N, C-alpha and C positions, 0 to 999 in steps of 0.2 A: 411781469415777464410776458412777452408776446408768445402766444401759442403757435405751434408749428402749423404749416399750411394743411388744408384738408387732404391733399394728395399724399403728403408725407405721413400724415396721421393714418391714412388708409393703408399705406404700404407696410406700416408696422404690423398690421394684422395679416399680411400676406407673406411675411418673411419665411414662415415655416413651409410655404408652398411654392418657393421660388422655382424649383425644378419643374413642377407641373405648370407653373405660369409660363416659364420659358418654352416648354413643349407646346402649350396652347398658342403662344405667339408664333413659333416656328410653323405649326400647322396652319395658322391663319395667313402667314406670308405665302406659303405654298398655295393655299386656297385662293388667294387673290391673283397670284402670278399665272397660275395654270390657265384660267379663262382668257388671259391676255394673249395667248398664242392663237386663239381662234381667228382674229383679224389677219394674222400673218398667213395662216393656212388658207383662209378665204381669198385673200389677195393673190396668193400663189395659184390657187385653183382657177381664178378668173383670168389671170395673165396666161396660165398654161393652156387653157382651152380656147383662148383668143389668139394664140400664136405669138405672144410676147415673151420676152426673156423673164424667167422666174428667178427672183432674188429672195433669199431668206437669210437675215442677219448679215447681209453683204456678200453672201456666197451665191453664185449662179448655179442653178440646178439644170444639168444637161439631160433632161428627161422629155419623153414624148408626152403629148396631151393625155394619152391613156394612162401613162405611168404617173403623171402629176395627179390625175384623178384618184388613182389608187393610193398614192402617197398622202394626199390631203384627207381622204376618207378614213384611212387607218389612223392618221394623226389625230383626227377629231374623236375617234373612238377611244384612243389612249387618253386624250384630254378628259373625256367624259368619265372614264374609270378613275383617273387620278383625282378628278374633282370630287367624285362621290366618296372616295376613301378619305381624302383630307377633310371633307365636310363632316364626316362621322367623327373622326378623332378630334377635330376642332370643336365641334359642338359639345361632345362629352367632356373634354378637358376643361373647357370654359365653365361648363355647368358645375363641375367638381370644385373648381377654384372659387367661383362666386358663392356656392353653397357654404364652403368652408369660411369664406370671408364674412358672410352675413351671420353665420352661426357664432363665430368667435366674437364679432362685434356685439351681437345681442347678449351673449353670455357676460361679456365685460360690462355692458350697461346694466344688466340685471344685478350683477354683483355690486356694482357701484350704488345702485338704488338701495340695496339692502344695507349698505354701510354708511350711507349719507346721514348726516344729522337731521333731526326733525325740522329744524328751521328751514332747511333747503326744501324738504318735502312740502312744507307749508307754503313756501314761496311759489312753487310751480303748480302744486295740486296734482291729485292722482290721475285725472283725465289727461292733463298735459304730459305727464311722465309716461302714461300708458301709450299715448300717441307716439312718443319718441321710441319706445321699445318695439312697438309693432309696425307702425307706418314708416317711420324714418329709417329704420334698419332695412325694411323691405325695399325702400326706394334706392338703396345703395347696391342692390343685387346686380343691376345692369351697369352700374357705375364701373365695376371692375372691367367689363368688356369695353365700355366706351372710352375709358381713360387709359388703362394699362395695356390693353391689347389693340383696340381700334386706332389709338393714336399712332402706334408704331406701324401698323399695317397701312394706315392712311399715308404715312410718309413714303412707304413703298409704292402705294397706289399713285402717288404724285410723281415721285422721282423716276420710276421705271418708264411709264408712258411718256413723260416729258423728255427723257433722254432719247427714247425712240423717235419722237417727233422731230427733235433737233437733228438726229442722224438722217432721217428721211428728207426733211426740207426745213432748214432753219427759218426761212421767211414765213412759211405757213405756221410754223411752231410759234413764232412771235405773235402772229395774228390770233391764233387760237388762245394764247395765254394772256392776251391784252385785257380780257375782261376780268381776270382774277384779282388784280389790285383793287378795282372798284368794288368787287364782291367782298373782299376782305374788310375794307373800311366800313361798308354798309352793315355787314354782319356783326362786326365788332361793336358798333353803336347799338344795334338792336339787342345784342347779347346782354349788354349791361342792363337794359330795361327789362329783359326777360328774367334776369337774376333777381331784381327787386320784386317783380311780379310773382316769381316762384316763392320767395320768402314770405310775401304777404298771403299767398294761397295756403302755404303750409301752416303759418301761424293761425290763420282763420280756421283751418281744418282742425287744428289742435283745440282751439277754443270751442268749436262745436262739439268735439268729443267730450270735453270737460262738462259742458252744459248738459248734454244728453246723459252722461253718467250720473251727474248730480241729481237730475230729475228722476232717473230710474231708481237711484238709491233712496230718494225721498218721495217715492210715488204715493206712499200711504199718507204722508203729511199733505201732499198736493191735493189728493182726493178729499180728505177730510176738511180741507180749507176751501173747497170749491175753486181751486186755482188751476184746473185743467186747461181752461182756454188761455189764460194769461201765460201759463207755462209753455203751452204749444206755440203760442205767438212768439215768445222769446226764442224758442228753438228755430222757428220758421225764419225769423229775422236774421239769425246767425247763419242759417242755411243759405239765405239769399245773398248775404255778404260773401260767403264762400263761393257761390256761383259766380258772382261778379268778379272776384279775385281770380278764379280759374279762367273766366272769359278773357281777362286781361292777359293772363299768361298765354292762352291759346292764340290771342291776337298777335302777340309778338312772334310766336312760333310761326304763324301763318305768314307774317310779313317777311321773315327770314326765308321761308320756303318759296314764296312768290318771287322775291328778288333773285334767289338762286336760279330758279327755272327760267326766269325772263332773261337774265344775263347769259346763262349757258346756252340757251337756244339762239341768242344773238350771236354768240361765238360760233355755234354750229353753222348758222346761216352764212357768216363771213367765210368760214372754212370751205364750205361746199361751193360757194360762189367763186372764190379765188382759185380753189383746187380744180373746179370744173373748167375754168378758163385755161388753166395749164394743160388739162387733158385735151381740150379743143385745139390748143396751140401745138400739141405734140411734145410738151415738156414733161409730161407725167402720164403713166399708164393708168387705166381705170382700176387695175388691181392695186397699184400703189396708193391711189386715192382712197380705195376701200380700207386698206391697212391704216392709212393716216387717220381717216375719220373714225375708225374703230378705236385707235389709241386716244383720239380726242374725247371720245365717249368715256373711256376709262379714266382719263385725266379729270373730267368733269364730275365723275361719279362721287368722289368723296365730298365735293362741294354741294352736290344735289342732296346727298344724305345728311348734310351738315345740320339742317334744321332739326331732324330727328335726333341726331347725336347731341346737339346743343340742349334739347329739351331733357333728354335722359341725363346729360352731364349736369345741368342745372338742378334737376331734382336730386341727383346724387350728392352734389356739392352742398345744397341746402340741408339735406338730411344729415350729411356728415358734420356740418357746422353745428347743427342742433344736438347731435350725439356728442360731439367733441366738447360742446359747452358743458354738458353734464359730467362727462368723464374728467374734464379738467377742473371741475368745481371742487375746491378744497373743503373738506368737512370742518365745520367750526368746532366739532368735538372729536378729538382723536388722541391717540397715545402720545405722551411726551417722549422725547428721544431717550430719556433715561428711565422710562417706566419699568416697574418691577411687579411681579405677581402679588396680588392682595393675599395676605395671610389673616384669616378670620379665626379668632378663638371664641369670642363671646357674641359679637355682633352689636357692640355698643356704637351708637351714632352720635356725632357731635356737629352742630352748626356753630361756626364762629364768625359772628358779624357778617352774615351772608345777606347780600342784596342781589336781586335779579331783575332784569328788564326784558321786555318783549315789545318789539316795534316802537322803540324809543319811549316806552311807558314803563315806569317802575312797578313791578308786581310784588316784590318782597323788599323789605327795608330793615337792615340791621338785625337779622334773626340770630339770636343766641339761644341754643337749645341742646340739651343732652337727652338722648333717648336710651334708657337702660336696656340691657339685654334680658331676654326671657320674660318680657312684659308685653302687655297690649297697651300701646299708647294711641289714643284716639285724637284726631284733629277735627275740631268743630269750627263753625263760622258761617257767615252768610256766603252766598254764591259770589264768586269773584274775589274772595278774600285772600287767595293764594294757597289754599289747602293742597290742591292737586299739583301745584308747581313744586312744592316741597318733595313730593314723591319723584317727580321727573328729574329733579336735581340729584337725588340720591343715586339714581341709575345712570346719571350723566346723559340723559336724553338732551339736556341743555346744561350749560355751565353757568355758574353764577357770575355776575359782573364784578362782584367784590366778595371777599371773605373765603373761608375754607370749610369744606365738609370732610370729616374724618370718620373712618370706621376702624375701631380698635386702635386709635392713635395714628392711622395712616391716611394721609391726604389722598383722596380718591383721584385727584388730578395726576398723581404721581404713580398710580398703579395702572396696569393694563386694563383696557375696557373688557376684554374677554374674561379675565379673572374676576373683575368686579361684578359683572353681570351673571357670572356662573354661580355666585354665592347669594344672589338676590332673585326672588321670584315676585312677579307682579300679577295681581288679579284686577283687571279693569272693571269699571261699572257695568259695561255690557261685554261679556266675554265673547271672543270671536270663535265660532265653530267653523272649521274648514271642511271642505268637501273631502271626505275620507272616512275611515272607520273610527270607532271610539278609541281603539288602541293607537291609531296614527295620530289622532288629536291629542291624546295624553302624552305621547312620546315626542312631541314637537321639540321640547327643550332637552330631551335625553333620548335620542333615537336608538341608542344601543341597549336600552333597558330591557330586561327579560320580561317574559309574560308574568312571572311570579311577582316581579317588582311593580308592574302595572296593576296587578290585582291588589297588591298591598296598598298602593297609592289610592285606588278606588275605595278600599276598605277604610283607610284613614280619612278620606274626604266624605265618607258616608254616601258614596255613589254606587257601591256594589249592589245595593238592594234593587235599584231600578235598571242597572246595566245588565244583570243576569236575566232580567225579564224581557230584554229586547230580543228580537227575532234571532239574531246570531250572536248575542252577547257582545263581547269586545270587538268582534269582527263586523258588527252592524255598521253600515255606512250612514254617515251623518251629513248635514249640509244640504246643498241644493238638490242632490240626487238621492238623498236618503231620509232618515227620520228627523223630524223637527222636534227639538227638545223644548221643554218648558223653561222658564227663567231660572227656577231653582235647580233643575237638572243641568242646565248649561253652566251655572255657577259651580256646581259640584265637579263637573268635568274640568273646569278651570282650576279648581283647588287641587284636584288630583294631578293635573298637569304641573302645578307648582310644587306639590309634595314630591313628585317623582324626581325633580331636580335636586332634592335634598338641600334646600337653601338654608342659610343662617339668618337671613332677613326676609320677611314676607311683607309686601306692601299691598294694601287693599284700598281701592278707590271706589267708595260708595257701593260696596258689594251687595247690599240688601235693598237698594233704593227701588228696584222694580219687582220685589217679591211680596207675596202675601205674608200675613203674620206667622203662620205655621212654618213656612219656608225660612223666614227671617230667623226665628228662634232656633231652628235646626242648624242653619248655616253658622250662626254665632256660637252655638255650642261646639260645633266642629272646630271653629277658629280658636276657641278658648283652650281646647286640648292641645293645639299645635304650639302654644307658647312655651311649653316645656322644653322644646328643642330649638326654638328660634325667636328672634326679635320680631315683633309684629307692630306695624304702623298702619293704623286704620283711619281713613278719611270717611267721616260720616255726616250726612246731611240731616238724617232723621235721628235726633238725639237719644230717643229711647233705645235705639239699636246699639248705641255705644255706651250706655249707662253702666255696663259691667266692666268697662275697661279699667285697667290699673291706674291709668292717668289720662286726663283730658287736657289738651292744649286748645285754647280758643284764639282764633285769629280774626282780625278785622283790618281791612285796607292794607294788607301785606305785612302786618305786624302782629306779634304775640301780645294779647291784651289780658289773658287770664291763664292760669296754670294750676291744676290741682286734681283731686278726685271728683267724681260725679257729685258726691254728697257735699264736699267742701264748696264747690262752685254753686251748687243749687241753694246752699244756705246763705249765700251773700248776694246782695243785689248787684247785678252786672249783666253783661251781654249773654252769658250762658243761660242764666235763669230766665232771661227774657225770651231767648230762642226756644228754651224748653217749654215755656208756657205757650208760645206760638205753635209749637209742634203738636199741641193737642192734649197737654197734661190736664 
């Protein structure tokens, strides 16, 4: 299905502000019409003080030169006051509309990013998506004015002076307008090239953002690998590509501006020459020529400003297209039309002939597995054997290409994502600690939890001992602007975060891989206590850390190759015993 045009797409976010948008347009129309009365008063003043008949909108003013002077002066003061008042209301109303527009667009994009499936996140990358949230939404701020407001007032700017020119002198009006068709054809051609150049510049800018973010995130690896120079060179090359792309965009903008000014000044020269001949021949007064050329200037103004408008328009269009691409992107993982809430009693998990592919490469093949409730089931295997993929399938971060996954007999594809994920907690290999307090970090999955519940979760995760010793306890700020936690402390915060959600299923991905022996033992002892109230699935690379699990599943090349207790697997020759010996037994 073809997506709607960027302009229609943008208007969807302005519907709520239609009244304010209409008011901004009205103020803008008055704003552009008021100054157009200046040539009329100026022409009247010149004709009045030179003794010629004074005409305003076809009416002859029977006034003395002194009265004409007073009339014109008072009229100009009224124009100045009206211009200032409408300028204020126009500016403030446009600012409110554009602020609302960008805010709503940005909120919609942020919500979409939160709900998008991981495969789409992987396709674009965090730097690219960050560019769309910050830069692309910002580029649409002026788009509201340039499209929804300036388009309408430019119609007024052309029709009103053009009508006045025809009324004053049809022949001179035709001469003054003769350059406009040439200008339209030339600008139209350059505008297409500018659009392509704008797309290239925006894409290159997003790529630079991605590279810089990746390098900043991996600065420790870069430094320890002595890769600072090559990394800097890579960013410099991308920066040069961006500079070239922006130069191309500026070149076409400059060509549009140059053509507009050249052709409009040619039109001015023709108007003055032929109009001057009429004044010399007595067919036109000097005041009328002043009025006429004043309206010619107003007629040309929208075209002279067109290069700036086109640049803003193109930036806005490109930004909207990139935003619309994300907002229109369907998530590969979403609720089925007849999805019902998940009802968990025990937390038994079943894999029935499950296969999974990523980037056209099969990761899991024909997995048949039952994970009993209130047990710790460990998954072991070499790197890349598909261990972590199992966890992601249970939470529906991805969907299997074949087969079914059931929790207490319910196909997880047929239950709502919200209900599914509300009963599952995940502790990743490297827990993310966000900027915020200890309490805020723990409450992420349950923001309405009470202070007592947070304290109990810390107690259950064996985190209370170090939390109470922090400067402000649970109110101590963590992350970039606060305390940096050790690996074990961060894991305990992650476990407390999981416990606070009161899940029936707990998934842990290499939870002790970066910890020392003492921290490992303490964390595993904590996990062992949790199995009384939940089903625990533990992915482990270091096999000694999972030796006390109730059951061990061994995977290799996306398949289950062994299944049993630690003692059973260790007593028979196989992959597990080999890996265990390699682990330093």
